[in-house]
C-alpha positions as CSV (number, residue, x, y, z in Angstrom):
1,X,-23.5,1.9,38.0
2,X,-22.1,0.6,41.3
3,X,-24.4,2.9,43.3
4,X,-27.4,1.7,41.4
5,X,-26.5,-1.9,42.0
6,X,-26.1,-1.3,45.7
7,X,-29.4,0.5,45.9
8,X,-31.2,-2.3,44.0
9,X,-29.5,-4.9,46.3
10,X,-30.6,-2.9,49.4
11,X,-34.2,-2.7,48.1
12,X,-34.3,-6.4,47.4
13,X,-32.8,-7.2,50.9
14,X,-35.5,-5.0,52.4
15,X,-38.3,-6.9,50.6
16,X,-36.7,-10.3,51.4
17,X,-36.3,-9.5,55.1
18,X,-39.9,-8.1,55.4
19,X,-41.4,-11.2,53.7
20,X,-39.3,-13.5,55.9
21,X,-40.3,-11.7,59.1
22,X,-44.0,-12.0,58.2
23,X,-43.9,-15.6,57.2
24,X,-41.5,-17.0,59.8
25,X,-43.1,-19.9,61.7
26,X,-41.0,-19.4,64.8
27,X,-41.5,-16.1,66.8
28,X,-37.8,-16.0,67.6
29,X,-36.9,-16.0,63.9
30,X,-39.6,-13.5,63.1
31,X,-38.0,-11.1,65.7
32,X,-34.5,-11.6,64.3
33,X,-35.8,-10.8,60.8
34,X,-37.6,-7.8,62.2
35,X,-34.3,-6.5,63.6
36,X,-32.5,-7.2,60.3
37,X,-35.3,-5.3,58.5
38,X,-34.8,-2.4,60.9
39,X,-31.1,-2.2,60.4
40,X,-31.5,-2.4,56.6
41,X,-34.1,0.4,56.8
42,X,-31.6,2.5,58.8
43,X,-29.1,1.9,56.0
44,X,-31.7,3.0,53.4
45,X,-32.4,6.2,55.4
46,X,-28.7,6.9,55.5
47,X,-28.5,6.3,51.7
48,X,-31.4,8.7,51.2
49,X,-29.5,11.4,53.1
50,X,-31.4,11.4,56.3
51,X,-28.9,10.5,59.1
52,X,-31.2,11.6,61.9
53,X,-33.9,9.1,60.7
54,X,-31.3,6.5,60.2
55,X,-30.0,6.8,63.8
56,X,-33.6,6.8,65.2
57,X,-34.5,3.7,63.2
58,X,-31.4,1.9,64.3
59,X,-31.8,2.8,68.0
60,X,-35.6,2.6,68.3
61,X,-36.7,0.4,65.5
62,X,-34.1,-2.3,65.6
63,X,-32.6,-1.8,69.1
64,X,-35.3,-1.0,71.6
65,X,-38.2,-2.7,69.8
66,X,-36.1,-5.8,69.1
67,X,-35.2,-6.1,72.8
68,X,-38.8,-5.7,73.9
69,X,-40.0,-8.3,71.3
70,X,-37.3,-10.8,72.5
71,X,-38.5,-10.3,76.0
72,X,-42.1,-11.0,74.9
73,X,-41.0,-14.2,73.1
74,X,-39.3,-15.3,76.2
75,X,-42.4,-14.7,78.3
76,X,-44.6,-16.5,75.8
77,X,-42.3,-19.5,75.8
78,X,-42.2,-19.6,79.6
79,X,-46.0,-19.5,79.8
80,X,-46.4,-22.3,77.3
81,X,-43.8,-24.4,78.9
82,X,-41.6,-24.7,75.8
83,X,-37.9,-24.4,76.0
84,X,-36.1,-22.2,73.5
85,X,-34.5,-24.1,70.6
């Protein structure tokens, strides 16, 4: 019962973070939610018994891609003359 509840909570969290990442008005918040989604997806892969995919998702999906997206948001804000909030 506890395992099922955890899996349902994980699935709901994945859906919530994906929707929040797609509908975020601020690019910075969208990137943060993308990273949260990647970390939750890594946890889902680990729950499914695929530790190699979980490590790849955490390292590439959340880590590297998140850092590159943060850099892109910084460059966009610098070009538009806006300061980060």
